[in-house]
N, C-alpha and C positions, 0 to 999 in steps of 0.2 A: 176528267175537268182540264179546258183549255184554259192556259196562261196567258194574259197579254201581255208582249215585250215591251219594256217600260226605255221607250228612247234615252239614249246616253245623254246625258246634259255635258256641255262645255267645261273644263277644268274651272274659267271664269265664273260660270253661274252655281258651279257647288261648290264653291270656296270664298265665296265673296269676305266673308269674315277674316280669314284668313290674311287676305291680299290688306284688308284695310289695317289688319292687325299691325303687317310689316310695314304698312305703308307703301304700298307697292300700287294702291289705285289710283294712276296719273290721269287716268283718261277721263275722270270726270272733268267738266267745266271747272269747278271751283279750284281746281289743283293742278291743272294742265301749264302754269306759269312755272309750278316745281321742275316740271321736266325740262322746262329752258334755260332755267337754273343750273339744273343739274348737269346738262350737257355742255352750260360755259362755262362750268366754273374749271375745268384742266386747262381751257385757254386764259381766264382770267389769272390761274397759278401760277402758268407760265410767264405771261407778263408782269406780275410780280417780283417772279425771281429774276427776270432777266433788266427789268426796267426799274422798277421802284427799289428794290434790294440796293442796288449801285445807287441810285439817287441817293437813298436815306446815308448810305456810305460815304459818300461824297459830303453831301451836308455835315456830316458827323466833323470828317477829317477837316471841313472849314471853319471848326471851331476849335483848330488844336496846333500845337507848333510841331508838325511831322515834317520830318527830311523824306527818309524811304518807307512808305506806311508797309506793314507786314501783318498779317491775320494774330501773329501769337506773339506780339508784343502787346505791352498793357497799355488801358488808354492813359492819352494826355491829358491834365488837367483844363477844363474849358477857360476859353482866352478869345477877345475881338480883337487879338494885335493882328490879324490876318487881314480883316477888313479894315483896320485903321490904316493898316500901311498901305491898301489897293487903292482908298480913296485920296490920299496923300500922296500917290505916287505918279507923277508926268508920265511915265511910260505906259500905265491903263489909262490915262487919257487918252494919250496920242493914239494908242490902240484902239478906244473908242471911235474916234474922229475918223481913223482909217477905216474901220467898220462900217461907219455909218456915210463914208463917201463911197463905199463899192455899191452899201446899199441899196440909196439912192441911184448912182450911175447905171450899176448892173441891174436893176430890177426896170426899172424905165426903160432903158436900150431892149431889154428883152421883151418888155409888155408890147413897144413899138416895132420892133421888127417881127416878133413873133405874130403879130397881129395884122400886119402886113402883108408876111406872106401866106398867112391863113387865106388872107381875103383872094390872092391872089390866085393859089392854088385851086381855091373852091371855085374857079371859072369853069368852064368846057372851054378847053381847048387841045390840040395834037398835044402828047406827051406828056400830057397831064399826071399820069400816074410815074414816070420817070423823075418830072417835078418832085413831087411827094417826096420823092424816096429822099432826094438830095437835100431837100428841106428836112426830113428826120434823121440824117444819116451824123451831122454831128453828135446828137445825143445819142446816138447808139456807139461812139466813137468812145472808149476805155480812156478816162481823164489823164492817165498818165504816159499817155500816146499821144492826146490832143497839147499838153504840156512840152513834150519832145521836139512836134513838130512846129509848134509858136518858140519855142525854143532856137530851131534852126534859122525860123523865119526872120526873127528879130537877133539874131547873132551880129555883134559888131565887128566882125573881119570878113566875113561872105555871105551875109544875110540877104534873103531877097528884098527886105524891106528895105535895108540900105541901100542896095543896088537901084531900086526902085526910085526913092529920093533923090538920088545923083543923075540916073536920067532924067528925069522930069525937070531938074533945075532945081529944088525946092531945098537942096542942100548942096554944100561943095563939099563937103567932108563928111566921112561916116560917124555914124551915135552912136554912143556907149550908153545901150538900150537900158543894160543892167547895171551900171554904175551911176547915172543919173535917179536922185528920188523921184523926179515927175515921171520921166519916160520908163522909170520900173513901172512905177503906178498903173499908168497907161498902158504898157503890153498888159499885166494882169488884167485890168478891167476888159482889154480886148479879147482876151482867151476867155474869162470866164462869160463875156455876152457871147460868144461863138459857141461854147458850150452849152448854154441853157437857153439862147432863143428858139431852138427847135421844141423843148417842151410847151411851152405858150404857143408856139404854131400848132402843135397835135391837139391841145386843149380845145383852142379857138377853132379849129377846122372840124373837131367832133361836134362844139355848139352851132356851127353854121348849118352840119348837116340837119340838124335838129329844127331849123328854122323851116315852117312852111313855105314852098314859092306861093302859094295865094297870098301872104302878106304883102309880098314886092308888087303882084301883079294889080292887087286893091290899090295898094298907093300909086303906083304908075295911072291907074285911071283917074287920081284924084288930082294929080299934076304934080305930085311929090318927083324933086329932083334927085340924083345921087346920090348928094349929099345930104340929104332931109329924110331920105331912105335910112340910109348909114347911120344916122344920128338918131330917129326916132324909131326904127325897127331894129337894126342890128346892133346895136350897142346897148338898149336896155335889154333884148333878150338875153345877152353874153354875160350880161352882169354877175349871175350867180356862176358861170364857169370861169370868169375871168378872176371874181373875187377870189376863190379858192387857189386858182391858178396864181396869182399875185401873193397871198399869204405862203404858197410851196415854195415859191422862189425866191421869196425872203428867207424863209428859215433855210435853203442851199446856200445861200450868200453867208448867212449867220454860220453857219456851221461848216464850209467847205475849207478843207487842210492843203489835200493834196496838188491842189495849181500851185497855189501862193508858195506852199513848201518846198515842192521841185522846181517851181520858175526863178524862184527871188531869196527864199528862205526867211522873209521878213525885212531882209535890207532890200537897198541900202538906207541905211539910218534911220530904221525903223519905220522906213518910209510904205512897206505893204506889209507892215506886222500888225493881224487882226486879234481881236481877240483869241481865236482859235489858233493861231499860232504862240501869241502868250503863253497858254494854257501849256500847251505840248512843252514849250522851253524851259517853263518855270517847273514842270513835272519831271521830263528828262533829260535836260540841259544841266538843270541848277540842281535837281533833286530834292525840291521844295514843294511836296504832295500837299500840306496843307494851305499854301500860300495860293497853287495850281486850282487848288479845290474852290476855294472863294472867289478866282477867275472863272472859274466854270457856273457856278452858282450864279454869279452877277448874270452870264451869256445866258443863262437859263431863263432868269427873269425877266431880261430885255426880249428875250426870242416870246416869250409868253405875252408880255406887254405891248410888242408889237402886233400879235397875229390876233388878240383880242380888238387893238385897235381897228385893223381892216376889218375885220368881221364885225364889228359893231357898226363901220362906215357901208358896209356890204348890206348890213338887214334896213339901214336907214333907206342908202339909195332904192330897196325894195321897195318897200312902203311909203 
């Protein structure tokens, strides 16, 4: 009597009930989204631990009268004194004004210079690769090194800028760049522009590379000049890229600390003290963690509002 061999079935086919019982049947179309959630869970938990938890601690500290924050100390009573003091402080409003000026000047200059250099190096010419390298070079330089370079350039005794001004006859005596409030603010703005415009240039160049050449050829056939091609083809096509880039540059100006702190330390006479510098001084200079947390929370709210405003305008421009 011959027996027929029964083909071995796969493990998944032999025990479907066990897989369903333990919730492992993630290949079914109705349950595939759970696999995505499962894979994203470690990243979400890590982000919550690194970002959300410190934000919650800062928000909680801003409603307490805390000097030096410690994890083992009991929670202080709830109070609004930090925010009352903040919104009635002339120093806070001065820091807001300095931050706003830097935001407008640095973001606007980075946008203009970045877009101009991107349009320049997007053309075909001999040495274009080297030109692109030099355009992106300031972005690759660490901020502290860039600050040291500009500190030497604007040195009041033997800096390059004073020598250049005297040689060209623009001034008859040296300028104390870091003692005059307006001059110190100008030095900080110039340093941030030099450090920030390559990022706009790189992003704009990436957007320019994605524009089909047929668009420009068709516009030339229709008789459009260079300015019409720029306003009707280049700018509308680049708006999604430029919108995101401007938001990122604004957030960088809001949070930048090392350039201002190393150059001027927020002085002279609070002329370069932004909200980030004020937060650091209140936390680690005067050891007022609760007050510094309030400044940080207000800065966060301003960053979110500015980002939403720019994203909203970009969406309106697109539609």
